[in-house]
N, C-alpha and C positions, 0 to 999 in steps of 0.2 A: 627567505632568500637562500638559506643554507640548503634547503631541499631542492631549489631550482637550479642553482649553478652547476651541480654535478651532472645534470642533464646536458648542459652545454659541453662540459668536459667529455662526457661519454660520446656525444655526437662528434666532437672533434677527434677523439681517439679512433672512432670507427672510420672517419674520413682519412685520417693519417695512415691507417692500415693499407690504404690503396697506394701509398707512396713508399718506394723502397727506402729502407732505413738509412742507407748511405746518401740519400738525397734530402734528408731532413734538415740539413744545414743550408740548403739552397732555397731561399725564400720564394723564388719564382715557381718552384715545384708545388707549393702548397698555399700560396697566398690567398687563393679563393676560399680554401677551407678555414684559414685563419681569420679571414674577414667574416665568414659566417659565425665562427666562434666568438669574435669580438662583438658582433651585432647581437648574438644570443645573450651574452652576459649583460650587455647594455639594456636590452629589452627586459630581461628578467629583473634587473635592478629597478627599472622604472615601474614595472608592474607591481612590485611590492612597495612602491612609494619612496624608494631611495634614489639619491643622485648617483651618477656614474661618471667617473670611477670613484668608488668608495673604498675604504680600507679592506673590507671583507672581499670585495670583488678583486682588488689588486692582489691580495694574498692568494686568492684562488688562481688567478692568472699566473702569478709567479710560480705556483706549484705546477701548473701545466708546463710552463717554460722549463722548470727543472726536470720534469718527466721526459719531455721530448727533445729539448735543446741543450742539455747539460754538456754534451760533448762538442758543441759548436763553439769554437774559440775564434777570436779575431786575430789574425796574424798581424802583429804590430811591427813596424820597422824598428830595427835596432840601430839607434843612432850612436855613432862613435866619432871621436875627433879625427880630423885628417892627419896624415903623417906630418912629422915636424918639417920636412922639406917643403911642404905646401903651407903649413900653418905659420911658420916664421915670416915668410915674405908677405903673407896676407896681413900680418900685424905690423911688420916693420915699415912697409911702404907707406901706409897712411900716416904713421907717426913721423917718418922722415919728411914727407911732403908737407905736413902741418908745420913742422919746425922751419923748413925752408921757406914756405909761404909767409910765415910770421916774420922771419928775418928779412925777406924781400920787402915786406910792407914797411918795416922799421927803417930799412936802408933807404927806400924811396921817400919816406916822409922826411928824412933828414936832408935830402937833396932837393927838396921842392924849391927852396930859395935860390939854388944855383941854376935850376932849370928855367926859371922865369927870367 
């Protein structure tokens, strides 16, 4: 299998040369080439009697990812707390409502005999 997988990598590299380097992070630009690459590694693994994915194929695919997609990063949202003017009311209102509702329940439960 060590002799067969590099053929898949070479074919993928040849196909990726058709794609501009600045488009390598846009999956829609090369998805067909990547599908051929994946199918090739799967077929070569099966032909030598190995299951797919296997550790050897996975490390080869990871190497291809490092070669072509190492500069592709996912922009992650940077979460931060809201300003205090927003945060304090969001915390205080439910706490106050809980205390008021509990007090109302206690007050009403003491008055039940007067209401009947």
